[in-house]
Structure formats: C-alpha cells, structure tokens
C-alpha positions in Angstrom: 119.2 99.7 281.5 121.0 96.0 280.0 119.8 95.2 276.2 119.6 91.3 276.5 118.4 89.0 273.7 118.0 85.6 273.8 119.8 83.0 271.4 116.9 81.6 269.4 116.4 84.8 268.1 119.0 84.6 266.5 118.8 82.0 264.7 117.7 81.6 261.2 114.3 79.7 260.7 114.4 76.0 258.7 111.8 76.7 255.8 111.3 73.1 254.7 109.7 73.6 251.0 108.9 70.6 248.2 110.0 70.7 244.8 106.3 72.0 243.9 107.0 75.3 245.9 110.3 75.9 243.8 112.1 77.4 241.5 112.0 74.2 238.1 113.4 74.4 234.8 112.9 71.3 232.7 115.8 71.4 229.8 115.0 68.9 228.1 118.6 67.0 229.3 118.5 69.4 232.5 115.0 69.3 235.4 115.7 71.6 238.0 114.6 73.1 240.9 116.0 75.8 243.1 115.1 76.3 246.4 116.8 80.3 245.7 116.2 82.5 243.5 118.7 81.7 240.5 118.6 81.7 236.6 114.9 82.4 235.4 114.2 82.1 239.3 113.1 84.6 241.2 111.8 85.3 244.8 113.0 87.1 246.8 111.4 85.1 250.2 114.1 83.0 248.6 117.2 85.0 247.9 119.9 83.0 249.3 120.2 81.5 253.8 123.3 84.1 254.7 125.9 83.1 252.8 125.1 79.8 251.4 123.5 81.5 247.9 122.4 78.4 245.8 120.6 74.9 246.4 120.0 73.4 243.3 118.3 69.7 242.6 119.3 68.4 238.2 118.2 65.2 236.9 121.2 65.3 233.9 120.7 62.7 231.4 123.1 60.7 230.8 126.2 61.4 229.2 124.9 65.6 229.1 126.3 68.3 231.5 127.6 71.4 232.7 130.0 72.2 229.9 133.2 74.1 231.3 131.7 77.9 232.4 133.8 80.2 236.0 133.2 80.6 239.9 135.1 83.0 241.7 135.0 83.5 245.3 132.8 81.2 246.4 132.9 77.3 247.9 131.3 74.7 245.7 130.0 71.4 246.9 127.6 69.1 245.1 127.2 65.8 246.8 126.3 62.5 244.4 121.9 61.0 245.4 122.7 58.9 242.3 124.6 58.3 238.9 128.0 59.7 238.8 129.9 63.3 238.5 132.7 63.4 236.0 134.4 67.0 237.4 137.3 68.8 235.5 138.7 71.9 236.1 141.1 74.8 235.6 144.1 73.5 237.6 143.6 69.7 236.6 141.5 67.8 238.5 139.6 65.1 236.9 137.8 62.6 239.2 134.2 60.9 238.9 133.1 60.9 242.4 129.2 57.9 242.9 126.6 58.1 244.7 126.8 59.4 247.9 130.1 61.0 247.3 130.6 64.4 247.6 133.0 66.7 245.3 134.6 70.5 246.3 135.9 72.9 245.1 136.9 75.8 246.1 137.2 78.9 243.3 139.0 81.9 244.5 139.9 84.2 242.9 139.0 82.3 239.5 138.9 78.5 238.1 137.3 77.0 235.7 135.2 73.4 235.7 132.9 71.4 233.8 130.6 69.1 235.2 129.0 65.9 233.4 126.7 62.9 233.8 129.7 60.0 233.5 127.1 57.6 232.6 125.9 57.9 229.1 123.0 56.0 229.9 121.5 56.5 234.1 
C-alpha cells in the first residue's frame, strides 16, 4: 500500500490579518503592529510562519528609532514604505534607505545594529 499526498496539502496557507487584528503597541515614538507573537503580544495561533519569526509594521517618529542592539542567527530585512531609514552596524556599514528600498542584514554569529528614522520631521 503506497502513501500519497498532494503538493497542495503540504503548502502553508496565507491568512490575511488586517492591522486591527494583529498585536499593537504605541510607545509614542513607535507605533507598531505585530503579525506574530512579539514582545508583550502573544497569540499561540500566530507564533511564526515556518522559519519566519517576525513581521512588524513599525511607524517610527522623525529622528527616533532603535539604538544599537544585538542579533544572532537571524536574517533581517527592512522594507521602507515611506520616509528614510538610517542603518548602522558593528561591521561598519552605514546607509540611508528611502521609500521602496530594502535593507538586508545577515546577523550570522552576532551583530549589533541600529535603525532610525533619518528624517527629523517625518
């Protein structure tokens, strides 16, 4: 007797989650929505999507952001919807990415990086 399965049964499904149904936190300088369990938000139905652990929608106040902090064993990317992102890291990389830009960081065994809204007013 052979076991059979269809490719469709092995595919993960995509669930549309509007902002109002995701985790949310507003810290004044940071208005953020969490697709998966993150920081103070936990929903066991949405811990990850395979190896994908974090998808956050962050709106960062002008001139504000995340100071140097560590990551290890992560692949990190930021997609800029509007404004400008200033990225600096412990490997000496510095760049400003604008609307429609993508910034990739491979944390490997460990890296420190910071991300700030490069526009003091936007």
